[in-house]
N, C-alpha and C positions, 0 to 999 in steps of 0.2 A: 833558229828563230828569224822571222822576218820583219824589220820596221821600217815604217815611214815616219820619218821626223822632218819638224819643221820650224826651224829657229835662225838665231842671226851665225853670220859668218864676217869675220871683220880681222881686222888687221891689229893687233895687239903690242904693245911696247912696255914691258918693266922695267924700272928703275929702283934695285936697291939702296935703301934709306937706312940711317942709322938709326931713328926708332923718331916716336910721334910724340907732339908736335915736331915738322922737322926743322931743324936750326938753320936760320939766314948761312948762306956761304955765298961769294961773289963767283966762286969758281970751285967746284968737288970734282977729284977724279975717283968715280967706285970703277977701277978697271977691271973690265967683266963682269961691270955692274948693269947692264944696258942691254936689255936683249928686245929682238924684235921676230915674232912669229905671228903667223894665221892662227886665226883663235876663235872665240863666239862660241854662243852654247848649240846654236845647229851643228857647228863646225866639229868641236870635240865631243861630242855625242855622238855623231856618226863615227868617227875616229874610233873612239873607243868599242865602240860596238861590232865595228869590223876587225879590230885586232881578237877579239872575244870571240870570233865567229859567227858573226850574224849577216844576215844581209840585208842591208842599207839602202832606203831609197832617200834622198837628202832633197826637201824644197828649202833654199833658200835664196837671199836676194841681195845682187850685188853692183857694184859701178861699172859702167863702163873705161875703165882707168887703170894704171899702175895697181892699185893694190887688190883689184879686182881679178887681173889676172893671174894672182899670188895664190887668191884663194882657189882658183879652180884647178893650178897650176898642184894644190894640195890635196884639193878632192880627187884627182884624176891618179896620181900619185899612190892613195890607198886604197883602188882598185873598186871607186865609187862613182856612177854615173854622174854626168854632169847634165843630165837631161831635164831635170825642175832648179837648176841655177839659172836666175831669171838676171839681167841687166839690166835692172826695172830702176834702179837709184841713181840717182845725182852722181853720187861718191859712194864710195864703199866706205861702212863703217870703221870706225878706228875706236882705239881704247888706250888708253894711259893708266898704267897699274902703278902705285907705290909700295913697295913690298920691303917691309922691316926685317933688317937682317940679325939673327939668323932665321928667316923664314916664319915671322910672326903673322902681326897684323896687316891689312893689306887695303890701299885707298883707291880707289878706283872712279876715273875718270870715263866715263863713256858718252861717246859720241857716235848716235847711229843714223847721223845723217839726219835723211827722209824718208826714212824705214818703218817706221809711224806712220804713216801718212798715204803708203800706197797700198792698192788692194789687190788680191789673188783672185783669179777662177778658181777656185775647189774643184769646181765640178771636171775639168782635165785634168785632174789628177785622181779620180775617185780609181779606178784601174789601178793604179799605185795603193791605195789606201785601202782597197778589196784586198789586193795581196797581203797585206800587212798582219802579224799578228795581233799588234801593237801600235799604237800611233802616239809620238813623243810631240806633243801640241806645246813649245814653249812660249814664255808667255811674251810676246810681242804679237803686237796687232795684228798683220797678216796673220796669224797662225789661227784666228778666229774664224776664216772661214771655213776653216776644215773640221769645225764641232761638231757640225749637225749635219755633213757627209761621214765622218765617222760614228758616229749616234747613228745612222739612219742604216748603216751596214755591221748594226753590232758591236762593233772595233771597241778594243779597251782602249782608254785614253789615259796616258800619263804625262805629268806635267810637273815640271820644278819652277815653281814663282819666286824663289827666290828670296831678295828681301820682303819679307812684310811684316808690317808693322800695328797693323789694326786687319782683323777676321772681315769687317766690314767695305774693305778697299775697292772702290769701285771699280778702278782699271783690272786687277784681280779677278773679280767677282766670278765673270762668267767661267774663266778658268777653274777656279774653287768648284764651282757647282755640278761642274760637267765632269771632273777628272774621278778615274777609277783607283788611280796611285798618283799621290799628292807627296810632292818633296818642296822643304822650304828650310831657310836658313834660319838660326836665332838672334842673327847680328843685328837688325832692326828693332827685336823686341825689347821692349823697356821694362814690363810687369814680368810677372815668375813665367818660365817657359811652361811652367803642367798645365796654368790656368788657363794662359793662350790656347794652349793646345785640347784643351777643354770646350775653349769657345768654338776652336777652329771646327770638334765634330760635331757640333749641331748644324755648321754651314755647309757642310759637304758629305755626301754619300757615300766618298771614295772609301775602296775597301782598305787600304792602306793607307796613313799618313806619317811621313818620315822627317822630322826635323834637326838638322844637321848642326852638331854642337861645337864644330872646330875641335878640339885637342879633346875636347869632353867626351867624344863620340857621338851617339844621335839619339834621339827621342822618337819615340815611335808608337803607334797602334794599331790594331786591326779593327775593322768593323765592330762595336759592340762589346768590343775589348778595353783592357785596362792597360795605361799607359805603360812601357815597360824602356828600359835603357841598355844602352850595348857601348862598351868603351872604346875608346880610340885604339888605332891601331898605327904601332910606329914602326918606320923602315929607315935606319939610319938614324939623323938626327932629325927628322921631318915630322911632326905630328899631323897629319891630315885625314882626321876621321869625316868630317865636314868639306871635302874636297870636291864640290860642285858635279859637273858635267860626270865624273867617275865614279862617283860614289853613285846617282841618279844611275847613269848607264849600266853599273856594274849589279846594279840591285834589277832592273827590269830584264838583265840576259839571265839571273840567274832562278827569279822570281818565278814559279810554275814547276821548275825542276827539281826545287827545295819549296819547304816552308819559309815562312815572311823572315823570321829568325836567322836560320841558315844562309836564306840568302842575300841579305843584310852585313851578316859576317863576311862573306865574300867580296861584297861591294867594298865594305870599310880595307880592305885588303886591296881591290884594286885599286880604291885612292891614293892607297898610301903610296902602290908602286911607282904611279904614275908620277907623283910629285916629291919623290924621293932624289937623293943627289941621284941617284944608278939611273935615271929616268932623262937627265938633263938633253940625250942628245935629241928628245924627241920623241921616242918610241914610246907606244902603247902597250900594257900588259896585255900578256895572252892568257888563256887559262891555263894554260900548264903553269905559266909565272904563279898566278893567284894561288895555285892549288899548292906548290910548291911553299911559297909563304906562308902558307894559311897551317900549314901542318906545325910550323914552330912557334903558331901565335897563341897565346891562352885566353880566352875570353870570361 
């Protein structure tokens, strides 16, 4: 499958903490508990897709700085072209993540720099969009320019709006209304998740909506269908069913080869493998890894 991806690439630093709220210490020594890597929704979606065997064209924005060079190195190392990696930002985006040990809740501080203020000429990437089977347009302002181009070419649009607390959220409205495949997390929802999904169904024409529930699995539905649940997948000590980019990308890879439920099962496994203890080397799961693990999972 060929995927055109538009999304954020950044440098992410994670810090292991003992719990929330974080207790004040003048100095703490979390040995091997601080790690820095290239991350971001666009970057992780691209690397996950390549590992699963897809062809990827990634459009992302970076700064002409130390961190931007590391982003490009990571992209090229994965075998992805940097043709659509533009040094258009004043600085490369960064985030700091406080991660509850052992791998529980996460608190994210995201500094996108000026990524929300920079526009792109989507027509210059019309060829890449035309070649794609699906366009993963992730919810950052510069992705908006690709929506009309993808629609005009009859391409399927997939997006992950991540934290959504209001189905009428203005920032995400354009993504919600134009998505064919819509993902979100339950972390920003204060009401019933089922009630939220029912309301969201009235705001989108998406053929599939998937809500990540963390260690509880996912809640999902197909257009005109009933809400369904799928349990989480555990790999080692980590429950990772709602694991962001891996879940989203895994579904894109398998959807079409399998029906919605079977594709989601494999996406759950993909997410679990990516964030398990076995993947701390930074490697991403392959199709073979997913199928091997799937054979031992009972849903």
